[in-house]
C-alpha positions in Angstrom: 0.0 0.0 0.0 1.1 3.5 -0.6 1.2 6.0 2.2 0.8 9.7 1.9 3.9 11.8 2.1 4.0 13.4 5.5 6.4 16.1 4.3 3.7 18.0 2.5 1.6 18.6 5.5 0.8 22.1 6.5 1.7 22.5 10.1 -1.0 25.1 10.8 -3.9 22.7 10.3 -3.6 20.4 13.3 -6.8 18.7 14.3 -8.1 20.0 17.6 -9.6 16.8 18.8 -7.1 14.2 20.1 -7.6 10.6 19.0 -5.9 7.4 20.1 -3.5 6.3 17.3 -4.0 2.7 18.4 -7.4 2.8 16.8 -7.5 3.0 13.0 -9.4 6.1 11.8 -11.6 6.5 8.7 -12.4 10.1 7.6 -15.2 9.9 5.0 -17.6 12.0 3.1 -20.6 12.0 5.4 -23.2 13.0 2.8 -22.1 10.3 0.3 -24.4 7.3 0.4 -21.6 5.0 -0.8 -19.1 6.3 1.8 -21.6 6.1 4.6 -22.5 2.6 3.5 -18.8 1.6 3.6 -18.6 2.9 7.2 -21.8 0.9 8.2 -20.1 -2.2 6.7 -16.9 -1.6 8.6 -18.9 -1.2 11.8 -20.6 -4.6 11.3 -17.3 -6.4 10.4 -15.2 -4.7 13.1 -16.0 -7.2 15.8 -13.3 -5.7 18.1 -14.6 -2.1 17.7 -11.2 -0.9 16.8 -12.1 1.6 14.1 -13.0 5.2 14.8 -14.7 7.5 12.3 -15.0 11.1 11.4 -16.9 12.9 8.6 -14.7 15.0 6.3 -17.2 17.8 6.8 -16.5 18.0 10.5 -13.9 20.5 11.8 -11.8 17.5 12.9 -12.1 15.7 9.6 -11.4 18.8 7.6 -8.3 19.6 9.7 -7.1 16.0 9.0 -7.7 16.4 5.3 -5.7 19.7 5.3 -2.9 18.1 7.4 -2.5 15.4 4.9 -2.6 17.7 1.8 -6.1 16.7 0.7 -8.7 19.1 -0.8 -11.4 20.3 1.6 -13.8 21.6 -1.0 -14.4 18.2 -2.6 -14.1 14.9 -0.7 -13.3 12.5 -3.5 -11.4 10.1 -1.2 -11.5 8.6 2.2 -8.5 9.3 4.5 -7.5 6.2 6.6 -5.0 6.4 9.3 -3.5 3.1 10.5 -0.5 2.9 12.8 0.4 6.5 12.0 0.4 5.8 8.2 -2.1 7.7 6.0 -3.8 6.0 3.1 -6.2 7.4 0.4 -8.0 6.3 -2.7 -8.1 2.5 -3.3 -5.2 2.1 -0.9 -7.5 3.3 1.9 -10.0 0.6 1.1 -7.3 -2.0 1.1 -5.9 -0.8 4.4 -9.3 -1.0 6.1 -10.0 -4.5 4.7 -6.5 -5.7 5.8 -7.2 -4.4 9.4 -10.5 -6.4 9.5 -8.6 -9.7 9.1 -9.4 -12.8 7.1 -11.2 -13.1 4.7 -11.3 -9.3 4.1 -7.5 -9.1 4.1 -7.7 -10.8 0.7 -8.6 -7.3 -0.7 -4.8 -6.8 -0.8 -4.9 -8.6 -4.2 -6.1 -5.2 -5.6 -2.6 -3.9 -5.0 -1.4 -6.2 -7.8 -3.2 -4.0 -10.3 -0.8 -1.3 -11.8 -1.2 2.0 -9.9 -2.5 3.8 -13.1 -5.3 1.2 -13.5 -6.1 1.4 -9.7 -6.3 5.2 -10.0 -8.4 5.1 -13.1 -10.9 2.7 -11.5 -11.0 4.7 -8.3 -11.5 8.0 -10.1 -14.4 6.7 -12.1 -16.3 5.7 -9.0 -15.3 8.7 -6.9 -16.3 11.3 -9.5 -19.6 9.6 -10.2 -20.5 8.4 -6.7 -23.3 10.9 -6.0 -24.9 10.1 -9.4 -24.5 6.3 -8.9 -25.3 5.9 -5.2 -26.9 9.2 -4.1 -26.2 12.1 -1.8 -27.8 12.9 1.5 -28.7 16.5 2.6 -26.7 16.1 5.8 -24.4 13.7 7.7 -26.0 10.9 9.7 -26.1 11.1 13.5 -24.7 7.9 14.9 -26.9 6.0 17.4 -25.9 6.4 21.0 -24.2 3.0 21.2 -21.7 4.1 18.4 -21.2 7.8 19.3 -17.9 7.2 21.2 -16.5 5.8 17.9 -17.3 9.0 16.0 -14.9 11.9 16.4 -15.4 15.5 15.5 
């Protein structure tokens, strides 16, 4: 998997909310039906409740996007932080699936695709996700039993 370069981070955009780096974190587009569905799937598959979540639209999520050199006017990727490494695009999906263990770890086979092909595939879905899957007017409010796993 390819990590984001940490050298391009602006130092003035530190997230104000602390989070425990022992917990993988997914920062996602909270109004995207596909992205929210992915988070619901991770919640169901994450039997150890390790993952934490933040919407990219929250001040915390936006600060993390800026810190990792990502656009904050258009959220065309998830940002996944695992063991202090940052992943985006298809690599973020693979990083999440690998953390969920077997059989989900088998998603690593996607890394065998050449990066240009992975980027092309990811871009087709990301740019058309609202048209294909829908867009909500606002981010969901997590149920009380999940609120501690949502940051921001």
